[in-house]
N, C-alpha and C positions, 0 to 999 in steps of 0.2 A: 191482466189488470194493472200490473206495475207499469207496462208500456203505455197504457191509457193515461195513467196519472202523470207520467213524465210528459206526455203529449199535451195534456191540459195545462200543466204548469208552464210549459214553453209557450203555448198559445196565449195564456194570460199575460205573460211577460212581454211577448211580442205585441199584444194588443195595447198594453200600457205604453209601450215605446212608440207605437204608431199614434196614440192619442196625444203625445207630446209630454208625457210625464218624464221629467229628468231632474238631475241634480242642479241644473243651471239656474242661477238667480234671475237672469234676464229672460223675459218672455220673447218668443219669436215675434218679429214685427212684420206686418204685411208691408209691401212696397209703398202703398199710399200713406202709411203711418210713419215711414222713415223720414228723418229730417232731410231736407233738401240741401244739396251741396251748394256752396257759395259759388255763384257764377263769376267767371273771369271776364265775361263780356262787358263792354263799356256802354251798355244801353243798347237800344235797337239800332239796326243798320239804317242809316238815312239815305245813303247813296251807295251804288256798287257798279262795278264794271266786271262782267264775267263773259267768258267765251273761249273758243279755240278755233283754229283753222289753219289752212295752208296759204302761203303767199309766195309769189314768184319774184325773185330778184335776178336780173340779168339772165333770164331763162332757166334758173335753177330754183327748186322748191325749198321752202323753209316751213317750219311748223312752230306755232306759238300757242301758249295757253296763258290766260290771265284770270285771276280771281282777286279782285281788290275791293275792300269794303271800307266805307267811312262810317264810323259810329257816331251816335248822338253827342258824345262828349268831345268829338273832334279827333279821337285817335283812329288809327287805321290798322288794317290787318290784311293778310292774303299773300299770294305768291305769284311770281311771273316766271315762265319758262320759255326759252326760244332755242331752237336748234336749226342751224343753217349750214350743216357740214357739207352739203353739196356745193354751196357757195364758197365756204371757207372751212377747211377741216377743223379749225380751232374755234369755230363759232357756235359754242354751246353756252348758254347763259341761264342762270337760275338765281333767284334771290327773293327775300322777303320784301313785300311792299312797305314803304316807309312814308309815302305821301301821295295823295291823290287830289287833283283839282278837276272839278266838273264845270262844263259850260253847257247851258241849256240848248243853245243853237249857235254854233260857231261856224263862220264862213271863211274859207281859205281863199287865197288869191287865185288858185286854179279852178275855183267854182264849187268844189266839194263843200257841202255844209251838212250840219245835223248835230245832234247831241254829241258832245266830245268830252273825253276824259284824258288828262295827262297823268300817267302813272310813273312814280319814281320807285325804284327798287335798289336794294343794297346787294351787290353781286357776291355770291358765296361759292361759285364753282369755277368760273373761267379765270385762270392765271394769266397775267399778273394783275388782274383787276379785282381780285377778292378784297372786299371791304370798301370798294369805290361805289359811287352812286351813278345810276343811269336812269334816263327817262324815255318814255315812248308814249305816243298818243293813239287813241282809237276813236273812230267816228261810227256811230250807230244809226243806220238808215232804215231801221225796221226789221221785222222778222218774217221769214217765209214769203208767201205770195203777196203779203201786204207791204213788203219792203218798197220804199220809194226808189232805192238804188242799192248797190252793193255797200256793205260795211267797208271801211277803210282803216288802214293801219299806217302809221308814220314810221320814219326811221327812229332808231334810238339815238339819244344824244351822244356826241363823240367829241373829244375823248371823255372817258369816265371822270366824274368830278369827285372832289374830296367832301362835298356837302351838297345837299338839296338846295336848288336856287329857284327863283321865280322866273320861269321861262314859259312863253306862250306856245301853243301848238304850231302857229305859223313860224316862229323862230326855230323850232325843232325841224319842221318841214324844210326850211330854207337851208339847213345844214347839209341835207342830202335829198334834194327833190326827187331824184330817180327812185328813191326807196319809199316814197309816199305812194302806196299801191292799194288796190282793192283786195279785200279778203276773198280768195278764190273759192275755197270750200270751207264751210264753217260759218259761225255767226258770233258776233259780239253784242251783248246786251248792256245798255247803260240804263240804270234805274235811278 
């Protein structure tokens, strides 16, 4: 009988604990009732360029990834990564996007045309260029079987600059026309 009493007391104590009885003054709040965190976003994204792929430079493959966003208030975010170690063992670049310019339909002197984006990033990996600014451009010619032609990528500006400047995609292409190449495997999307 004594064992049954102890069991009942324990069962009641566990039952009250499971029902939420406690010494806490604050009630448990369901996720929908919790205050929402303040967003750090600068409004909705109004334009973006995203994608990744392989490109060939002088018969050697490189890989790049871009994720650049232009927010409603004019601020930007995102990152850019490029690895061309087969071309140059020191050619690894990474940085935060600091400026993006979008062109609805840009036509280059070589005949390539389409929605184009110039992306500036601040280098954070490749010595001695850390803290310097570089730009690259992308041309989006559609997705999958609906693509009018291959997406293209231009050379990055050279040498790295101390500040972002107003430069057109054609001016970037003219710096190194041999590096203005189609994206081999992958896709870039400009919204």
